[in-house]
N, C-alpha and C positions, 0 to 999 in steps of 0.2 A: 828810796827815791821819793816816796810820798811825803816823808818828813821834810825833805828839802823844798818841795812844792809848798807845803803848809808854812814853812819858815819864810819863804820868799813872799808868799801872800801876806803874812802878818807884817813883814817889814814894809811892804808896799802900802798897807793900810796906815801904818804909823807915819811913813814918809808923806802920805797925802793928808794926814791929820785925822783920819777916820778912827784911829785907835786912841786918840788923846782925849782927855777930858779936863775941863777947867774947873770942875767941881771939886771942892775939898774932900778928902777921904771921910767916910762915914765915921761918926764917933761911936765908941762902945756905949751900950746902954747906961753904964755907970757915969758917963760924962755928958749925958744929955742935959741941957739946961732945964730948970724947973718949968719955965714957960712952955717949952716944947713938950715936956712930959705930960702937961695937963691939957694939951690941945685935943680937941675932939678927934675921934678916930676917922671921921669922914673927911677931915681937912687934909689937903695935900701936904706932903713933907716939905719942910723949909727948902727953898732952892728949886722946887719942882715948878715946871711951867704951869700956869693957870690954864686948865682945859678950855676955858671960855675965851682966852686971848688968842690972837692970831699967831701963827708960827713965827719964830725968830727969823730975822733977815738972812743969816747965813744958811739956814735950812732952806729957805725959799730960793736963795741964790744957787745952791747946789741942785735943787730940784729943777730950777729954770735951765741950768746947763744940761742936765740929763734930758729934759724935755726937748730942748733944741737938738740934741744929738740923736735921740731915739724916737721921738714922737712927732715932731713938727712937720716932717715930710708928708705925713698923712693928716694929722690933726691941725696943722697950720701953726704958725708962730704965735698967733693970738689964742690958740686953743679953740678956734671957731669951726673946726672940721673942714677947713678949706685949704689944706696943704697942697703942695704941687702934684701929689699923686691922687688926691681925693677924687678928682673927676673920673678916674679910671676904676674906682672901687665901688662895688655894690655888695652890701650897703655902704653908704658914705660914712666916713668916720664921725664919731660922736663930737658934738659941740659942747665943750666943757663949761661954756659960759652960761648955759641954761640953768637957772635957779631951780626949776622944778626937777630936773634930773639930779642936780647936786643934793637936793633934799630927799630924793628917792633911793639913794644908795648909801651904804655904810662905808666907812674907811676900809674895813676888811674886804669888802667886795672890790673896791678900786684896786687894792693891793693884789688881790687874787687875779684880777684881769691882767694887771701889769706883769706879774711874775709867771703866771701859768698860761696866759693867752686867752683870747675870746672863747674858743671852744670849751674851755674848762667851766664856763658858767652859761653856756648856751648862746653865746654871742658869735659874731662872725668868725669863721676860720681864718680870715685874712689878718685879724688882730694877732700879731706875733707875741710869743712868750719871751720874757726877759728873765730867765731863771738865774742868771749870773749876778743880778743885783743883790748886794748885801742888805740886811734889814735897815740900816741907816739910809742907804740910797733909796730904797723902796719907800720909806717914810718921807724922805725929802721930796721925792717925785709925787707922791700922793698929796702932800701938803701943797705943792705947787699947783697941781690940778685943782685942788679945793680953792686956791686963791684966785682962780680964773672966773669964779662965779660973779655974775653981774651984781 
């Protein structure tokens, strides 16, 4: 039974585009072009996103859709902490637009709060966990939260 569930999940990911990659397959070391072979070890591999550049639009679009579905009710459509349920919550939801907060937390911290909930890091027990998000969804949602900074 478990194998059928795993197969169904894998098929769903492929159908949604989660399992697909537009990157060409990696070349064996013997086929690496000389320029790439002489690149400094600290350089990102060819085709890798620049860590200093903003996330790609599809990632942000996926993150925005997840945010609207899972977060906006409390955190607001704009990520300002003023969702329709915010007034009834104590403490109020985080305003993701605050640059000082954005600078004070790591990507790993944001992903932990999303996946494990507020209590996992000493925050509000009202902040629900979302353990069902796969790593790609979690990264997209985190990237979207980061994009809300003023």
